[in-house]
Structures are given as C-alpha cells and as structure tokens.
C-alpha positions in Angstrom: 138.1 117.1 132.8 135.1 115.8 133.0 134.3 113.7 136.7 135.6 110.6 136.8 132.7 107.6 137.3 134.0 106.5 140.9 131.6 108.9 142.2 128.7 108.3 140.4 129.0 104.7 141.0 126.8 104.7 143.9 123.4 106.8 144.7 123.9 109.7 145.8 123.7 110.5 149.6 120.8 112.1 151.3 121.9 114.6 153.7 119.5 112.9 156.5 122.4 109.9 156.2 125.1 111.8 156.4 123.5 113.5 159.3 123.0 110.1 160.8 126.3 109.8 160.1 127.8 112.2 161.8 125.2 112.1 164.6 126.0 108.1 165.1 130.5 109.0 164.5 130.5 112.1 166.4 130.8 111.0 169.9 134.0 108.5 168.1 135.8 111.0 166.1 136.1 113.4 169.3 137.1 110.4 171.3 139.8 108.3 169.7 140.3 110.3 166.9 142.8 112.3 169.0 142.4 115.9 168.2 142.1 117.1 172.1 141.9 120.2 172.7 141.2 121.3 169.0 137.8 119.5 168.9 138.7 119.1 165.1 137.2 116.6 162.7 139.3 116.7 159.9 142.8 115.2 159.5 146.1 116.0 161.2 148.7 117.9 158.6 152.6 117.6 159.5 154.0 120.0 157.3 157.4 121.3 158.5 157.4 122.8 160.9 154.8 121.3 163.1 156.4 119.6 166.3 153.2 117.9 167.9 149.9 116.7 167.9 148.1 119.9 168.6 150.1 122.0 166.0 149.3 118.7 163.1 144.9 119.2 164.3 146.0 123.3 164.2 147.5 123.1 161.2 144.2 124.0 158.6 142.9 126.9 161.6 146.0 128.7 161.0 145.9 127.7 157.2 142.4 129.3 157.1 143.1 132.6 159.5 145.8 133.3 157.3 143.7 133.3 153.6 141.2 135.4 155.6 143.3 138.0 157.6 144.1 139.9 154.1 140.3 141.3 153.8 140.5 144.7 152.2 139.7 147.1 154.0 137.8 145.7 156.4 138.2 145.4 160.5 138.1 142.2 161.8 134.8 142.8 164.2 133.1 143.3 161.0 134.5 140.3 158.9 131.9 137.7 159.0 132.9 134.0 158.2 130.8 131.4 157.1 132.3 127.6 158.5 130.8 125.2 156.0 130.2 121.8 158.1 131.8 123.4 160.9 131.0 119.9 162.7 131.8 120.0 166.8 133.6 124.4 166.3 136.9 123.1 166.7 137.8 125.6 164.3 135.2 128.2 164.0 135.8 128.9 167.9 139.5 128.9 167.5 138.8 131.7 164.2 137.1 133.9 166.4 138.8 133.8 169.6 142.2 134.6 167.3 141.1 137.1 165.0 138.3 138.6 167.1 135.7 138.4 163.9 131.7 136.3 163.7 131.6 132.8 162.4 128.4 130.9 161.7 129.0 127.1 161.8 127.2 125.3 159.4 126.3 121.5 160.2 123.9 118.5 159.5 123.7 116.8 162.9 122.0 118.0 165.8 124.9 116.2 167.7 127.6 118.6 166.5 125.5 121.7 166.5 124.7 121.0 171.3 128.7 120.1 171.3 129.4 123.1 169.5 126.8 125.5 171.2 127.8 124.6 174.8 131.7 124.9 174.0 131.2 128.4 172.5 129.5 129.3 175.7 132.2 127.7 176.8 134.8 129.9 176.0 132.5 133.1 176.4 131.9 133.4 172.8 128.4 133.7 172.3 128.5 136.8 170.5 130.8 136.2 168.0 129.7 132.8 167.0 126.6 130.8 166.1 125.8 127.6 165.6 123.3 126.6 162.6 121.3 123.2 162.1 121.2 123.0 158.2 122.4 122.3 154.8 124.6 124.2 153.3 123.2 123.4 149.9 119.9 125.2 151.3 120.6 127.4 153.8 118.7 129.7 155.9 118.6 133.0 155.3 121.6 134.7 156.6 124.1 137.6 156.6 126.3 137.8 153.7 130.2 137.1 154.6 133.4 138.0 154.0 134.9 134.6 154.0 134.0 131.3 153.9 135.7 127.5 154.7 134.2 124.1 154.1 137.1 121.8 155.9 136.7 118.2 154.7 132.9 119.3 154.4 133.4 120.2 149.8 133.1 116.2 149.6 129.7 115.6 151.3 128.3 118.0 148.7 125.8 116.4 146.0 126.3 118.8 143.3 129.9 120.6 143.3 128.4 123.5 140.8 125.8 124.1 143.1 128.2 124.5 146.1 130.1 127.3 144.0 126.8 129.2 142.9 126.1 128.9 147.0 129.4 130.7 148.0 128.9 133.2 145.6 125.8 134.2 146.2 126.5 134.5 150.6 130.5 135.5 149.8 130.8 139.4 148.8 133.3 140.2 146.4 136.9 140.4 147.2 136.0 138.0 150.1 137.7 134.3 150.6 136.7 130.8 150.0 139.1 128.0 151.3 138.5 124.4 151.0 140.5 121.7 152.5 139.7 118.2 151.3 140.5 114.9 149.9 140.3 115.5 145.9 141.2 112.4 142.6 144.2 111.3 141.4 143.6 110.6 137.4 143.9 107.7 135.7 142.6 105.0 137.7 142.7 101.2 137.1 140.3 98.6 138.5 142.1 98.3 141.7 142.1 101.8 142.1 138.7 101.9 141.4 137.9 99.3 144.2 139.8 101.2 146.7 138.2 105.0 146.0 134.6 102.9 146.3 135.4 101.7 148.8 136.6 105.1 150.9 133.7 107.0 149.3 130.9 104.4 150.6 132.2 104.3 154.2 132.9 108.4 154.3 129.2 108.9 152.9 131.1 110.9 150.2 128.7 112.9 147.3 131.5 114.5 145.7 135.5 113.7 145.3 136.2 115.0 141.6 140.2 116.2 140.1 141.4 119.2 141.5 141.3 121.0 138.2 137.8 120.2 137.7 136.9 121.6 141.0 139.2 125.0 140.0 137.6 124.7 137.0 134.0 125.1 138.5 134.9 127.9 140.7 136.2 129.8 138.4 133.0 130.0 136.0 131.0 130.9 139.6 133.5 134.1 140.1 136.1 133.0 142.0 139.6 133.6 141.3 142.2 131.0 142.3 144.8 132.3 145.1 146.7 129.6 146.4 146.5 125.8 146.0 148.8 123.3 148.2 149.2 120.3 147.9 149.2 119.2 151.8 148.9 114.9 150.5 152.9 114.5 152.3 151.6 116.2 155.4 148.6 113.3 156.3 149.9 110.4 158.2 148.9 106.9 158.0 149.3 103.6 159.7 152.2 101.6 159.6 152.3 99.7 156.6 152.1 96.2 159.0 148.6 97.7 160.5 147.1 99.6 157.9 147.2 95.9 156.1 145.7 94.5 159.3 142.9 97.1 160.2 141.8 96.9 156.1 141.7 93.5 156.2 139.7 93.1 159.4 137.0 95.9 158.2 136.2 94.5 155.1 134.1 92.0 157.7 130.5 92.9 157.7 130.2 94.5 160.9 126.7 96.6 161.5 128.6 99.6 163.5 128.7 102.9 161.8 132.3 103.7 163.4 133.2 100.0 161.9 132.3 102.0 158.9 134.3 104.5 158.8 137.3 102.5 159.4 136.9 101.2 156.7 136.8 104.2 154.2 139.6 106.0 156.2 141.9 103.4 155.7 140.7 102.9 152.2 141.5 107.0 151.9 145.4 105.9 153.4 145.3 103.2 150.6 144.5 105.7 148.3 146.7 108.4 149.6 150.2 106.0 149.6 149.5 105.0 146.0 149.0 109.0 144.8 145.0 107.8 143.9 144.0 110.8 145.8 145.0 113.4 146.4 144.8 116.1 149.9 144.2 119.8 149.0 143.4 123.3 150.4 143.1 125.7 147.7 142.5 129.3 148.8 140.1 131.9 146.4 139.3 135.5 146.1 135.1 136.1 144.8 135.9 138.4 142.0 133.5 141.6 141.9 130.0 140.4 139.8 
C-alpha cells in the first residue's frame, strides 16, 4: 500500500530542526506533561488494569521489557538494548534497573542527553546505561545489540525503509525490535488531511504512514512480526469542550515552540477520536540473515 500524500505535503524536517524542537520543549514536556518520576516524554497508556498516572506512563516501558525478556539463550547482563529516540532516559534507566541489561540511548537533543546522563548518575547506572548525541539515521560506531526500541520516535525518521535497514544492521539475529507510535488509518477526507497536516507540522514529523506499509517495510528488512497491539483506545484526550477551546486557540500564530507542540498535540487528539490515526505497539524478531 503506498504512503498517503499527507506526510509528503511538507518539506522533510531536518535533524537540526528536530533537535531544536526537543531542545526548546523538553523542559516544558517534563514540567507540564505529568509523567513525574518516570521521566516519560511519551503517551500515557490507560490500558485495562492501569489505575494511576505512574502506571499509565510506565506502561510502554513494561511492554518493551516483556518483549525483550524472551531473548533466547541470553543472560540479562549480556543483553544490549538501543533506545532509539531516548528522550531524557526514563525508559532507558527503567529497563536497565528492571531487567539488569545494558542500554544505549540515542537522541538528537543535547538538552535531553544532559538530563539523561544526570539521571543515570543519580540512579547509579553509569556502568549500565550510556547516552549518545546522534541521529539514529547515521549512528556512530556502537556495540551490537540484542534489542532496540523506538517509542514515539519512528515518526521522525526521514526514510522508513532506511530505519529498518539501520535496525537490521545493529540488531543481532533473533533479537527484538519494538516500535510504539502513531500511524495513519486511511482513507482520508479533505477535512482529515487538514487535521493530519496540523499534527505533522506541530510535532515535526517526517514519517506518518499506514501500519500495513510499515509492516511491509519491516518484513523486507528481515523482521518477523510477533505482536501488534492497537492501543488507540487507551490514549486519553481532553474533554470535548477543552479540546475545542485549545484547538481554536492554537490557530493563533504565537511564536512559541511549545505553542506549536500544543497545536500538533490537540490535532492528534482530533485524529485519534475520528479514527484518522491509530496508536500501535509493534514487536518484531530479527530473522537470521
């Protein structure tokens, strides 16, 4: 299935622009996002059994841990996981503490690397966790990995096919790849395209595609799908009056980086409500070469 034209309607967002977006907004994400000690810069997932914010923000961490733990014939201390788009290290440090594995976090944001390294030091995890300032599209020399995760960072990749080629190069055979992110749910009306475009622009996305196309690209790169969870219904949004008010207000051309984030985020809430996008958690196994 071909990629919808929405993501192609704007010029590609450069690595420098994405870095600036996160350098500028990270402090606001942490202060206003409500994730607390989990240090999560990703969605809270209110799945069945989740009873509070801490569990909701930790849900994706636990999902990655569950996917990684069945790695065959590998002791935890010998497992190296790449956290591709690691934010401020909330997931990386939690996985290292919980599973006893080694983690390398990758982010474009110098501000995030600084916070993540301080977090690892404070938690006594500097021997287990490392954070690298880099573009995951052009990784530096790095140790082979038995697993990798990309939580709400895959959408920033400028080339989805190249992302899976990169992942296949760094993940050893029988290793795991986990992506948790937003995907298109076609077909779309002109109204849908407007809201999707607002989401793409506000959150600096490059790669918003139908999940079937992403699954096809992953298979071509040598990944076998193990699990696919549609978590769209587990993502909460503003109340209808508040959502209407914020989407209306953020149409104003305010030159504030977090304002653009609010515009994109509320547009995404509209898209999820109307079924124009879906939030999926996908788990693959890297097949033998």
